[in-house]
N, C-alpha and C positions, 0 to 999 in steps of 0.2 A: 432735133430728133428726139422722139419719145420712145422709150423702151418699155416692154412689158413681157412677162412670162405667159406664153400662150398655153402651154401644157407641160405637165411633168409626168413621167412614167417611172415608177408606179405612182398612181394618183395619191397615195398616202404621203408622198413627198411634197405635195403642193403647199403644206404649211411649214416646211422646213427651209424653204428658200424665199428670198425677196430680192427685188431688183430696184435699183435707183432709176427712176423714170428719166432723169436727165443725163446721167453719166453712163448708165448701162451696167454699173457695178453690181455683181451678184453677191449676196451675203447669206450667211446661215442665220436662221431665226430659231433653230432648235438643234439638238444634238444628232449626230449621225452615229448609227450603230451597225457595225459590220455584220453582227449576227442576225440582224433584221433585214437589211437591204445592203447589197454590195455594189449596186450599179444604178445610177440615175440618168435619165435622158430628158433634158430640158429643151423645149422649143421656145426660142426667143423671137419676138416680133418687134420691129422698129418701124416708125412712121415719121415722116417729116411734116413740116407745117406749110408746105407749098399748096398752090391751087392748080390742079388737084393734088392732094397729098400722095406721095409715093411711099411704098412700104417695102420692107425686105424681111427676111427671116434667117435664122441660123440655128444650128443644133449644138448644144453643149453637153458633152458626155462626161460624167463624173464617176470615177471608180473609187470606192471606199476601201482603203487598205487596213488590215487588222495589225496595228503596230504592237499590240500586247503579246502576240505569240512569237 
């Protein structure tokens, strides 16, 4: 199965997240700032290597908590 991030809302978050195409593990590539964005909606797409290839999708919702206050 191959995983990829299909879309991120807000679009400014597209450079903050990455996904391992083999394991599907989502990682941060930048810092999250509660004052800037408090909620992210990631659309994840997966596809197998069959003939024909089958695909699926899921939604990952991420809420950023302000732990400083």
